[in-house]
ROKEDREN-320308 format. One record per residue (C-alpha): residue in one letter; residue number from 1; x, y negated, z negated. Coordinates in nm, 4 decimals, decimal comma. Last residue first. Layout:
N
resn:resi:x:y:z
A:NUM:X:Y:Z
...
***
This chain:
103
resn:resi:x:y:z
X:103:12,7547:-8,4063:-11,5125
X:102:13,0553:-8,2987:-11,3056
X:101:13,3071:-8,1868:-11,5673
X:100:13,0514:-8,0027:-11,7828
X:99:12,9051:-7,8319:-11,4749
X:98:13,2510:-7,7103:-11,3729
X:97:13,3078:-7,5733:-11,7230
X:96:12,9719:-7,3973:-11,7183
X:95:13,0695:-7,2388:-11,3870
X:94:13,3942:-7,1060:-11,5354
X:93:13,2262:-6,9739:-11,8495
X:92:12,9564:-6,8004:-11,6437
X:91:13,2008:-6,6073:-11,4282
X:90:13,2572:-6,7171:-11,0677
X:89:13,1717:-6,5133:-10,7594
X:88:13,2597:-6,6558:-10,4202
X:87:13,2921:-7,0157:-10,3025
X:86:13,2673:-7,3087:-10,5445
X:85:13,1687:-7,6576:-10,4412
X:84:13,1862:-8,0165:-10,5588
X:83:13,0402:-8,3678:-10,5612
X:82:12,7802:-8,3533:-10,2850
X:81:12,5654:-8,6680:-10,3109
X:80:12,1933:-8,6719:-10,3924
X:79:12,2178:-8,8013:-10,7504
X:78:12,4856:-8,5434:-10,8217
X:77:12,5115:-8,2445:-10,5901
X:76:12,7072:-7,9265:-10,6599
X:75:12,7397:-7,6612:-10,3929
X:74:12,7688:-7,2937:-10,4801
X:73:12,8566:-7,0713:-10,1859
X:72:12,7881:-6,7039:-10,2423
X:71:12,8624:-6,6570:-9,9668
X:70:13,1129:-6,7362:-9,6939
X:69:13,0807:-6,9511:-9,3792
X:68:12,8293:-7,2117:-9,4983
X:67:12,8894:-7,5272:-9,2966
X:66:12,6240:-7,7359:-9,4743
X:65:12,4097:-7,7881:-9,1639
X:64:12,4621:-7,4215:-9,0752
X:63:12,3152:-7,3088:-9,4086
X:62:12,0125:-7,5296:-9,3389
X:61:11,9689:-7,3770:-8,9928
X:60:12,0118:-7,0252:-9,1289
X:59:11,7350:-7,0657:-9,3872
X:58:11,5790:-6,7190:-9,4122
X:57:11,9062:-6,5258:-9,3953
X:56:12,0851:-6,8036:-9,5866
X:55:11,8524:-6,7663:-9,8866
X:54:11,8844:-7,1056:-10,0578
X:53:11,8704:-7,1139:-10,4389
X:52:11,8314:-7,4188:-10,6610
X:51:11,9626:-7,4779:-11,0118
X:50:11,8914:-7,8047:-11,1927
X:49:12,1599:-7,9043:-11,4417
X:48:12,1425:-8,0753:-11,7825
X:47:11,8708:-7,8452:-11,9198
X:46:12,1041:-7,5641:-12,0096
X:45:12,0553:-7,2181:-12,1600
X:44:11,7884:-7,0667:-11,9332
X:43:11,9429:-7,2001:-11,6122
X:42:12,2917:-7,0929:-11,7194
X:41:12,1659:-6,7392:-11,7841
X:40:11,9786:-6,7281:-11,4517
X:39:12,2917:-6,8570:-11,2744
X:38:12,5023:-6,5765:-11,4208
X:37:12,2286:-6,3216:-11,3392
X:36:12,2320:-6,4300:-10,9717
X:35:12,6117:-6,4419:-10,9308
X:34:12,6523:-6,0632:-10,9327
X:33:12,3840:-6,0251:-10,6637
X:32:12,5631:-6,2937:-10,4616
X:31:12,8924:-6,1021:-10,5011
X:30:12,7207:-5,7975:-10,3490
X:29:12,5588:-5,9785:-10,0542
X:28:12,2516:-5,7991:-9,9124
X:27:12,0047:-6,0388:-10,0813
X:26:12,1699:-6,3485:-9,9306
X:25:12,3105:-6,6605:-10,1020
X:24:12,3576:-7,0376:-10,0843
X:23:12,3333:-7,1397:-10,4510
X:22:12,2636:-7,5109:-10,4952
X:21:12,3648:-7,6687:-10,8281
X:20:12,1909:-7,9998:-10,8964
X:19:12,3271:-8,2671:-11,1319
X:18:12,1320:-8,5816:-11,2115
X:17:11,8463:-8,7335:-11,0165
X:16:11,6830:-8,5296:-10,7452
X:15:11,6294:-8,6914:-10,4038
X:14:11,8971:-8,4840:-10,2283
X:13:11,8180:-8,1567:-10,4030
X:12:11,4478:-8,0771:-10,4512
X:11:11,2978:-8,3425:-10,2224
X:10:11,5569:-8,3216:-9,9456
X:9:11,5768:-7,9419:-9,9599
X:8:11,1984:-7,8798:-9,9457
X:7:11,1448:-7,8299:-9,5708
X:6:11,4874:-7,6706:-9,5172
X:5:11,3924:-7,4233:-9,7871
X:4:11,4606:-7,4139:-10,1610
X:3:11,3858:-7,1477:-10,4200
X:2:11,3908:-7,3210:-10,7585
X:1:11,5506:-7,1824:-11,0702
***
């Protein structure tokens, strides 16, 4: 997984080829802490999706640009274009299914 900032977002997400999952999260958020291990498992098992994390406390401007109102907010980008999103905690099987549909 890649920690992303406003300075690195374009390079890591928008200029990346293929599917990128961006997790907008915060350390104090309970559902975000539940989502973390799910994303780590997906990251270790799959090479068809790049997973990036954006800490909304540190990157408020970036979170504002993407209209983040609730976290965790998982945004899916394919070849630089947003193709989907999921708000709140989702189990691994559900996220894997979304990845399968979008890749």
